[in-house]
N, C-alpha and C positions, 0 to 999 in steps of 0.2 A: 691182263685179266680185269674185268669190271668188278669193283668192290661194292657189292650191294646184296640185298637178300635175294634168294632164288626167285621169289614171286615177282620182284621188280625186274629181274633179268628175263624171266619168261615173257613178261608184258612187253619189254623192249624188243625181244625177238619177234613176237607176234606183230608188233607195229612195223618192224623192218620188212617182214614177209608180206605185209599188206601194202607196202609202198610199191607202186608200179615201176619205180626206177631201180628197185633192188635187184641185184644180180647174184647175191650170195645164197647158198643153200642152207637148209636147217642145220646140217652137220657143221658147216663152217661157223655159223652164228653161235651155235652152242659151244663150239671150241673156244671162240673169242670170249664168250661170256663166262666160261668156266663151269658150265652145267652139262649134264648128260642129255643126250638126244631122247632117251627113253623117259627121263624126268620131264622134259618139255611136253612130250605127247601125253603123259599122264595128266599134266596140268591142263592141257587142251581138252582132254576127255572129261575133266572134272568141272568144266565151265558151267554146265547146267546146275550142278550142286552149289557152286559159288554164287550164281545168279539168284537161286532160290533163297540162299542164306542172306544175300544182300537185300532182297525184297522183304524178307522177314524182319531184318534189322531196321530197315527204313520204316516199315509199318509200326514197329514197336517204338522207334524214336519219335514218330508223330504223336504217339500217346504220351511219351515223356515230355515232349515240347508243349503239349496242351496243358499238362499238369504244371510244368515250369512257369508258364505265363498265366495260370488261372488267377482271376481277380486282379491281374495287373501287378502281382508281387512275385518276384523271382524266388526260386527255392534251390536248396542243395539236394543231394541224392536222397537223403532221408525224408526231406519234405516232399519230394516227388513220389517216393514210395507210399507215403501216407495219403497223399492226394489221390493216387491211383486206386488204393483199396477203398476209398470213399466214393469211387465212381459207381454208376449203376448200369450193369452189374459190376462188382468189384474186379479190378485188374491186379492180379498178384504177380509182381515181377521182382526178382531178388535184387538186392543192392549191388552185387557184383555186376550183374547185367546192366543195370541202370548206369553205373559208373563207366563200364566199358563203352556203352553207346554214347554217353556224354563225351568221353574222350575221343571216340571215333569221329564224331560229327562236330567236335570243337565247341561243345556247349559248356560254358564256364560256370562253375558254382560260385555264388557270391560269398566272399570271405570277409568277416568282420575285422576291422583294423582298430588298434588301440587309438583312443582319442588323444591327439597330441596337445590339446589345449586344456588349460586349467578350467575348473568350474568357474562360471562367470561371476558367481556371487558366493563369498565365503560365509559359512555359518556364523551368526552373531551370538557369542556366548552371553547368556544372562544367568540370573539366579534361578530360573525356572527350568533348568535342564533335568529331565526325568532319567531314572536309572534304566540301563539296558537290560531288560528282563528276558529278551528273546534267546540270547546265547546262540544265535544262528540255528536254532531248532525249527526250521521252516515248515517241516512236514510231519512232525511227531504227534501233533495233537488233532489232526483231522481237519475237515473243511470248516470254514467260517470261524476258526479259532485264532489264526494269526493273519492279521491284515497289514499290508505294507503300503506306505504312502510317500509321495515325493512330488517335486515340481521339476519340469524341464523347460528349456528355452527352445523355441522353434524359429529359426532365422528365416526371414523372407523380405525381399525388396528393401534391404537396408535397415530393417527394424526387426522387432521380435513379437511373437505371440507366446503365451505362457500356458502350460498344460499341467493340471493337477490331477493325479489319479490315485485310486485305492485298489490294491491288488490282493486277492486271496492267495496266500503263499502256498496252500495245499493244492488248489485246483488251477492256479495261475489265471483265474478269471479277472478281468477288469470289472470290478463291481460298481464303480462310480468314476466319472471323470468330468471335469469342468475346464473350459478354456477361458482365457482373459486376455485383454490387450494391455493390462497393467499388472504390477506386482502387489497391488493392495491385498490385504489378508482376506478380503471377502470371498474370493473365489475358492480359497482353501476351505473356508467354513462351509461354503455351499456344497463342496464335494462330500463333506461328512453328512450334511443334511440329505443329500441325494442318496447316499449309502443307506441311511436309516429308512428313508421312504421306500426304496426298492427292495432292501434285503433285511430290514430290521427284524422281521419275524424269524429269520434263520440265525440271527446272532445270539450269543450266549453271554451270561454275566461275566464269564472268564475271558471273553474275546479281547484280544490285545491288538492295538494298532501301533505299529512301529514307524518312526520317521528319523530323519537326520536332526541335527541341532540348529536348523535354519531358523531365522527370526519368526517365520510364520508359525512354526510348531512350538516355539518357546513363548509365544505371545499369550497373554492372559486370556484373550477371547477364545483361542483354540483350546487351551487347557480346560477352561470352564465348560466349553461345548462338549468335549470328550467325557467329562464327568457327568454332565447333564444327560448324555445319551447312554450312560451306563457302560462305557468302554474303559479299558485299562490302557494307560499311555506308557510307551517305551521309546527310548531314543538311542540311536546308534552312537558308538563312541565317536568323538570328534574326528572328522576327516577320514573315517574308515568306511569305505563303500561296501566292503564285504559283509558288514553287519546288516545290510539291506539288499543283499545281492540279487534276488529275483526281480525286485523292482528296478534296480539299475540295469539289469540285463534286458528287461522289457523295453526300457527307453532306448537302449543301444540298438536292439534289433529293429525297433520301430523307425528310428532315424535312418538306419541303413536302407530300409524299404522305401521311405518317402522322400529322401533328400532330393532326388531328381525332380519330383513333383513340386516340392517347396520352392525350388529354384525358379519355377515358372509362375509363382504367385505374385500378384501385385496388390491384393487386397486381403484384409483379415478374414472376410467371409470365405474366400477360396481356401485358406488354411484350415478353417473349421470344417469345410466339406471333406477335405483330405483326411483329417483326424477322425471325423465321424465314420467315414468309409473304412479306414484302417482298423479302428477298434471293433467295428462290426465284423470285419474279416477276421481279426485276431481271435475274438471270442468264439466265433461260429465255424471258421474254416482254417485257422492257423494250427494245423495238427502238430502235436509235440510227441516225440519218441517216448519220453518218460511219463507221459499221460496215457499210457496204453495205446499210443498212436492215434489218439483222439484230439479234438479241439478242446479248449477249456470248458465250454458249455456242455459238450458231449460227455466229457469226463465227469463233471459234477452230476449229470443225469445218471451216468453209469454207476457211480458209487452210492447214489441215493436210492436207486431202484434195483441195482444188482443185475440189470439187463445190458449186455454188451450190444451196441447198436449195429455192428457190422457182421454180415453173414460170411465169415471167413473161418478156415480150419483152425483148430486149437485156440479158440478165442479165450482171452484171459478172464479170470473171475474177479469180482470186486473185492473179495476177501484178500487177494494178493496185495492190494493197495491200501485197504483199510486196516492197517496194523497199528493205528494210532491208539494210544491209551488216553482217551479223552477224560477219564476220571482223574488223571494226574494234573495238578495245577502247574501253570507256567510261572516259574519263580525266577 
């Protein structure tokens, strides 16, 4: 007896019967396969239904595939779901179906792996280390209240470019970013200047900016600049990435998305083009489940206007997300 699923056995029987050299009857083939003759004929009669289901699955998978590759950045099932509901008109397809079709057509979801390498530069302890005021309360105080900053290394062509960013912990927006081909402190200071120029009007006197204890952030020039701009400085505990988790997560996901592109870079300008494109994509089209299935820019607009931008059933309200007590000081 053939050990396999009935469907596979029925397909084998059908192939045998279609072979012009076959001399066996349906009854004999069913007996050898260990299935009933009536079951085989029911399977044959259901062929139109199976074909219609296959055509529907294929059409839906084409939508999934277009979402998966949108803007050149691959996505998991949730990312595909959010990309679909942002289409015009919105395509609502539940997660179970998306995962089933991804599995059926062998579309693999990108999975982040732990970085096996140590950070390339250890924080340099000085007498200018600030207290950790944040206490990992990233979303308690509303938008523009908790800002996170860090530097990451971008390897290409045997060397490195360096990226400094400032992230809003509540909306996950990248509010400012500057690239450099060296680790001089100037590009970190320029990131703060860019933040104030673009978003200074939306910042508050209680706004806190948190970093690690790297030499750039313990430098006198950075500390003075933060004071001059009216921001409050906070620093993560030494060697503790969880104290700045959303910022670290952003860098991790970004590198997963762009590492193949970086491998093809031979010049600094090419790296900058990749970063410019990715951050534009991230702010405007990198939809996030915890941000009401919106991109960071859309989420900020949503919570400031109260208008949900997608015409979908049971749309959430801004009140659900604006539960922060902004009258409470970050201590």
